[in-house]
VOBA-1610 file (N, C-alpha, C; in pm, whole numbers, padded with zeros to 5 digits, always signed):
BEGIN
Met+16942-08205+00752Met+17027-08269+00653Met+17099-08390+00713Met+17145-08371+00838Met+17215-08479+00906Met+17123-08599+00924Phe+16995-08573+00952Phe+16898-08680+00970Phe+16879-08757+00839Leu+16872-08685+00728Leu+16858-08750+00597Leu+16977-08840+00568Ile+17096-08792+00600Ile+17217-08872+00579Ile+17212-08999+00664Ala+17167-08984+00789Ala+17157-09102+00877Ala+17055-09202+00825Val+16941-09155+00774Val+16839-09245+00720Val+16892-09317+00596Ile+16957-09243+00507Ile+17011-09305+00385Ile+17121-09405+00421Ala+17207-09370+00515Ala+17312-09463+00559Ala+17252-09589+00621Gly+17146-09572+00700Gly+17080-09687+00761Gly+17017-09778+00657Leu+16948-09720+00560Leu+16887-09800+00454Leu+16993-09871+00369Thr+17103-09802+00343Thr+17212-09865+00268Thr+17272-09981+00347Ser+17289-09963+00475Ser+17342-10072+00560Ser+17247-10191+00562Ile+17119-10166+00571Ile+17022-10276+00570Ile+17028-10350+00437Tyr+17041-10277+00327Tyr+17052-10341+00196Tyr+17177-10430+00191Cys+17289-10377+00235Cys+17414-10455+00230Cys+17408-10576+00323Leu+17348-10561+00438Leu+17334-10675+00529Leu+17239-10780+00471Thr+17137-10735+00400Thr+17041-10828+00341Thr+17105-10913+00233Ile+17189-10852+00151Ile+17254-10931+00045Ile+17387-10989+00092Ala+17426-10960+00216Ala+17548-11012+00278Ala+17673-10979+00197Ser+17679-10854+00152Ser+17796-10811+00076Ser+17819-10662+00098Phe+17944-10629+00129Phe+17983-10489+00143Phe+18085-10450+00038Ala+18075-10511-00079Ala+18160-10471-00191Ala+18120-10330-00233Trp+18214-10255-00289Trp+18187-10116-00320Trp+18071-10101-00419Glu+18058-10199-00510Glu+17948-10193-00606Glu+17813-10208-00536Asp+17808-10298-00440Asp+17684-10319-00366Asp+17651-10199-00278Ile+17753-10140-00217Ile+17730-10020-00136Ile+17679-09906-00224Ala+17738-09889-00341Ala+17695-09782-00433Ala+17552-09806-00480Phe+17519-09930-00514Phe+17383-09962-00558Phe+17283-09942-00443Gly+17320-09987-00324Gly+17233-09967-00207Gly+17214-09820-00177Leu+17320-09741-00191Leu+17311-09598-00170Leu+17216-09534-00272Ala+17224-09578-00397Ala+17134-09526-00501Ala+16989-09562-00470Ile+16966-09686-00430Ile+16829-09729-00397Ile+16778-09650-00277Ala+16861-09636-00173Ala+16820-09565-00052Ala+16788-09419-00083Thr+16872-09356-00163Thr+16849-09216-00199Thr+16720-09201-00278Ala+16696-09293-00371Ala+16572-09288-00450Ala+16450-09308-00360Leu+16457-09404-00268Leu+16344-09429-00179Leu+16315-09309-00089Val+16420-09248-00036Val+16401-09130+00050Val+16344-09015-00033Ala+16390-08999-00157Ala+16338-08891-00241Ala+16190-08913-00275Ile+16154-09037-00303Ile+16015-09067-00341Ile+15922-09061-00219Tyr+15963-09120-00108Tyr+15876-09134+00009Tyr+15914-09042+00124Arg+15974-08929+00095Arg+16021-08839+00200Arg+15908-08795+00295Arg+15796-08760+00240Arg+15685-08712+00325Arg+15630-08823+00414Thr+15637-08946+00369Thr+15587-09057+00448Thr+15689-09103+00551Leu+15816-09108+00512Leu+15921-09162+00599Leu+15970-09064+00704Leu+15975-08939+00670Leu+16041-08841+00756Leu+15941-08746+00820Pro+15969-08704+00942Pro+15881-08607+01006Pro+15890-08472+00935Pro+15785-08390+00946Pro+15787-08261+00877Pro+15900-08170+00927Asn+15928-08173+01056Asn+16038-08094+01111Asn+16150-08190+01147Leu+16254-08191+01068Leu+16365-08282+01092Leu+16441-08240+01218Pro+16492-08339+01293Pro+16567-08305+01414Pro+16696-08230+01379Glu+16741-08151+01474Glu+16865-08076+01452Glu+16985-08170+01451Ala+17095-08122+01397Ala+17215-08205+01381Ala+17269-08256+01515Gly+17263-08175+01619Gly+17313-08217+01750Gly+17238-08337+01804Arg+17106-08339+01785Arg+17026-08453+01831Arg+17060-08579+01752Val+17079-08565+01622Val+17112-08681+01539Val+17248-08738+01580Ile+17344-08652+01601Ile+17477-08698+01644Ile+17468-08764+01780His+17394-08703+01872His+17376-08761+02006His+17316-08901+01997Met+17210-08916+01919Met+17144-09047+01907Met+17236-09148+01839Thr+17313-09104+01740Thr+17404-09195+01671Thr+17515-09242+01764Val+17568-09153+01844Val+17678-09188+01934Val+17629-09272+02051Tyr+17516-09234+02110Tyr+17471-09300+02232Tyr+17377-09419+02211Met+17329-09441+02088Met+17239-09553+02065Met+17304-09688+02096Pro+17430-09714+02057Pro+17491-09842+02096Pro+17503-09857+02248Val+17531-09748+02318Val+17539-09753+02464Val+17402-09783+02523Leu+17300-09719+02469Leu+17163-09741+02516Leu+17119-09885+02490Ile+17149-09937+02372Ile+17112-10075+02340Ile+17188-10172+02430Trp+17316-10145+02455Trp+17394-10231+02545Trp+17336-10228+02686Met+17304-10109+02734Met+17247-10096+02869Met+17114-10170+02879Leu+17031-10160+02775Leu+16903-10229+02774Leu+16923-10381+02769Leu+17018-10428+02690Leu+17047-10571+02683Leu+17095-10623+02818Val+17183-10549+02883Val+17232-10590+03015Val+17117-10593+03116Asp+17028-10493+03111Asp+16913-10492+03201Asp+16820-10610+03175Ile+16801-10646+03050Ile+16717-10761+03017Ile+16779-10888+03072Leu+16909-10905+03055Leu+16976-11025+03107Leu+16973-11030+03259Lys+17002-10917+03324Lys+16996-10912+03471Lys+16855-10939+03521Gly+16756-10877+03457Gly+16617-10897+03497Gly+16572-11041+03478Thr+16614-11101+03367Thr+16579-11241+03342Thr+16639-11330+03449Trp+16765-11306+03483Trp+16831-11385+03587Trp+16763-11364+03722Gln+16731-11241+03753Gln+16667-11210+03881Gln+16530-11278+03892Val+16449-11268+03788Val+16317-11332+03789Val+16332-11483+03797Ala+16428-11538+03725Ala+16449-11684+03727Ala+16489-11731+03867Thr+16572-11655+03937Thr+16612-11697+04072Thr+16494-11696+04168Tyr+16400-11602+04149Tyr+16281-11602+04232Tyr+16186-11717+04195Val+16170-11741+04066Val+16079-11845+04021Val+16129-11984+04062Ile+16258-12007+04046Ile+16315-12138+04080Ile+16320-12158+04231Gly+16329-12051+04306Gly+16329-12060+04451Gly+16465-12041+04514Phe+16563-11994+04436Phe+16696-11968+04492Phe+16693-11849+04586Glu+16608-11751+04558Glu+16595-11633+04643Glu+16450-11618+04684Lys+16431-11560+04801Lys+16297-11535+04852Lys+16251-11396+04806Leu+16128-11386+04763Leu+16072-11260+04715Leu+16034-11174+04836Asp+16129-11089+04880Asp+16111-11011+05002Asp+16063-10868+04979His+16106-10805+04871His+16084-10661+04858His+16021-10620+04726Pro+15913-10684+04681Pro+15849-10629+04561Pro+15775-10501+04600Gly+15762-10411+04507Gly+15690-10289+04541Gly+15685-10191+04426Ile+15611-10085+04450Ile+15595-09978+04352Ile+15679-09859+04396Val+15758-09808+04303Val+15846-09695+04330Val+15795-09574+04252Lys+15788-09462+04320Lys+15748-09336+04257Lys+15872-09270+04200Ile+15869-09247+04069Ile+15985-09189+04001Ile+15944-09054+03944Pro+16018-08948+03979Pro+15982-08815+03930Pro+16011-08801+03781Leu+15923-08728+03712Leu+15946-08701+03570Leu+16035-08579+03552Gly+16042-08494+03652Gly+16126-08375+03642Gly+16086-08291+03523Glu+16183-08250+03445Glu+16160-08167+03327Glu+16167-08248+03198His+16155-08379+03207His+16164-08463+03088His+16036-08452+03006Gly+16053-08454+02874Gly+15939-08443+02783Gly+15864-08574+02768Arg+15752-08566+02699Arg+15666-08683+02681Arg+15735-08794+02602Thr+15812-08760+02502Thr+15881-08862+02424Thr+15983-08936+02510Gly+16061-08862+02586Gly+16159-08925+02673Gly+16095-09014+02778Val+15985-08966+02838Val+15915-09045+02939Val+15858-09171+02875Gly+15801-09158+02756Gly+15745-09275+02687Gly+15851-09379+02656Met+15967-09334+02607Met+16073-09429+02572Met+16131-09494+02698Val+16154-09417+02801Val+16210-09473+02924Val+16112-09571+02988Ser+15983-09540+02985Ser+15887-09636+03041Ser+15881-09763+02956Leu+15900-09751+02826Leu+15910-09870+02741Leu+16033-09952+02778Phe+16147-09886+02797Phe+16269-09957+02835Phe+16251-10030+02968Leu+16183-09966+03063Leu+16161-10028+03194Leu+16071-10150+03182Thr+15972-10143+03095Thr+15878-10253+03081Thr+15936-10369+03001Ile+16028-10342+02910Ile+16091-10450+02832Ile+16173-10540+02923Ser+16240-10483+03020Ser+16325-10560+03109Ser+16241-10638+03209Pro+16261-10770+03222Pro+16185-10847+03322Pro+16213-10797+03463Gly+16112-10799+03545Gly+16128-10756+03683Gly+16078-10617+03711Ser+16038-10544+03608Ser+15983-10410+03628Ser+15881-10381+03519Phe+15781-10301+03554Phe+15686-10255+03453Phe+15618-10127+03499Leu+15577-10049+03403Leu+15512-09922+03429Leu+15370-09948+03479Val+15333-09881+03588Val+15198-09893+03642Val+15114-09773+03602Asp+15169-09652+03617Asp+15090-09533+03591Asp+15183-09413+03570Ile+15134-09317+03493Ile+15203-09188+03477Ile+15103-09079+03512Asp+15142-08988+03597Asp+15059-08873+03633Asp+15128-08749+03576Trp+15071-08694+03468Trp+15133-08580+03401Trp+15114-08451+03480Glu+15007-08440+03556Glu+14986-08319+03634Glu+15084-08312+03750Glu+15099-08422+03820Glu+15190-08428+03936Glu+15335-08452+03894Arg+15357-08495+03767Arg+15491-08518+03710Arg+15565-08632+03778Trp+15503-08750+03786Trp+15571-08869+03835Trp+15513-08992+03767Met+15588-09101+03772Met+15536-09228+03724Met+15559-09334+03831Leu+15471-09431+03833Leu+15482-09543+03925Leu+15530-09664+03848Val+15636-09727+03899Val+15693-09845+03835Val+15699-09956+03939His+15649-10073+03903His+15656-10188+03992His+15788-10261+03967Tyr+15860-10288+04075Tyr+15986-10364+04067Tyr+15972-10491+04148Ile+16034-10597+04100Ile+16032-10722+04173Ile+16120-10712+04298Asp+16219-10622+04293Asp+16303-10595+04410Asp+16312-10443+04427Ala+16225-10389+04509Ala+16220-10244+04532Ala+16282-10208+04666Ser+16383-10284+04707Ser+16443-10261+04838Ser+16525-10132+04845Asn+16569-10080+04730Asn+16648-09958+04728Asn+16590-09860+04624Pro+16485-09787+04657Pro+16420-09698+04560Pro+16513-09590+04505Ala+16604-09538+04586Ala+16694-09433+04538Ala+16783-09486+04426Arg+16833-09607+04439Arg+16916-09668+04334Arg+16835-09688+04206Leu+16709-09730+04220Leu+16624-09751+04104Leu+16595-09619+04033Arg+16574-09511+04109Arg+16553-09380+04047Arg+16677-09332+03972Arg+16795-09356+04030Arg+16919-09318+03961Arg+16935-09398+03832His+16897-09525+03836His+16907-09610+03717His+16815-09558+03606Val+16695-09517+03640Val+16602-09463+03542Val+16658-09332+03485Glu+16718-09251+03568Glu+16776-09125+03521Glu+16889-09149+03421Arg+16962-09259+03435Arg+17066-09294+03337Arg+17004-09315+03199Tyr+16889-09379+03193Tyr+16820-09395+03065Tyr+16784-09260+03005Tyr+16734-09168+03086Tyr+16701-09035+03036Tyr+16824-08966+02978Arg+16934-08974+03049Arg+17057-08906+03001Arg+17103-08962+02868Leu+17085-09092+02846Leu+17125-09151+02719Leu+17026-09120+02608Trp+16898-09115+02641Trp+16797-09098+02537Trp+16780-08952+02496Glu+16773-08862+02592Glu+16739-08725+02561Glu+16864-08642+02530Tyr+16855-08565+02423Tyr+16962-08472+02387Tyr+16950-08347+02472Glu+16834-08289+02472Glu+16800-08179+02561Glu+16658-08206+02606Ser+16629-08173+02729Ser+16493-08196+02779Ser+16395-08108+02703Glu+16284-08171+02664Glu+16176-08094+02603Glu+16108-08014+02713Pro+16049-07902+02680Pro+15982-07825+02785Pro+15867-07905+02844Ser+15859-07904+02974Ser+15752-07978+03041Ser+15635-07886+03066Glu+15527-07948+03114Glu+15410-07868+03146Glu+15409-07830+03293Gly+15524-07827+03356Gly+15533-07786+03496Gly+15495-07897+03590Gly+15480-07864+03714Gly+15443-07962+03814Gly+15558-07991+03907Ser+15535-08081+03998Ser+15631-08112+04102Ser+15717-08231+04064Asp+15842-08230+04107Asp+15926-08347+04087Asp+15970-08404+04222Asp+15888-08386+04322Asp+15918-08438+04455Asp+15890-08587+04459Ala+15996-08669+04458Ala+15981-08814+04448Ala+15946-08878+04580Asp+15977-08813+04689Asp+15962-08878+04818Asp+15836-08835+04893Arg+15744-08769+04823Arg+15620-08729+04888Arg+15541-08851+04928Asp+15478-08844+05042Asp+15403-08959+05093Asp+15283-08988+05004Leu+15270-09112+04960Leu+15157-09152+04879Leu+15051-09224+04961Gly+15068-09225+05091Gly+14968-09289+05177Gly+14987-09439+05185Arg+14884-09507+05229Arg+14892-09652+05249Arg+14898-09729+05120Arg+14850-09670+05012Arg+14842-09743+04887Arg+14978-09783+04833Phe+15082-09698+04852Phe+15215-09725+04801Phe+15317-09703+04911Pro+15329-09795+05005Pro+15419-09772+05119Pro+15566-09770+05082Asp+15606-09832+04972Asp+15748-09838+04934Asp+15790-09722+04846Ala+15699-09631+04815Ala+15733-09523+04723Ala+15819-09419+04789
//
């Protein structure tokens, strides 16, 4: 039910922003349109199993924080890449960092890897679901432990509760051989 309320509120907000008016009449009309659209297209718009209220509240509260964190990472990454491209800094420590998946579910891993790839200076190279780790290339991989902590911050903001994993190891510092010396 909480998810339905959030969807209707979101559609109403989009309607009001589109017409650039938050008068009570416009809000009421937008609410009526949103409710009608959700009633008509519920099976298409909404998943068959709606998320629980705690997850909806978590996402509503932490989404602005997550968006802010992603925006800051994009700006920092853009600045960092620009300083390397222009020649202000020397590219000393690019590399691939092995990041453990731990007990995080597939949705959380997918979203976090998307967040990492959106920000300039890092991108997802590979995910190994059996071994439970992902490889991420960073333009500055001089401090892998700091980068792993940063990725874990994204998980804490995105995931309400960890989805059950399929097991495996979360040993991040296991030797990957010559192929990935910075991991």
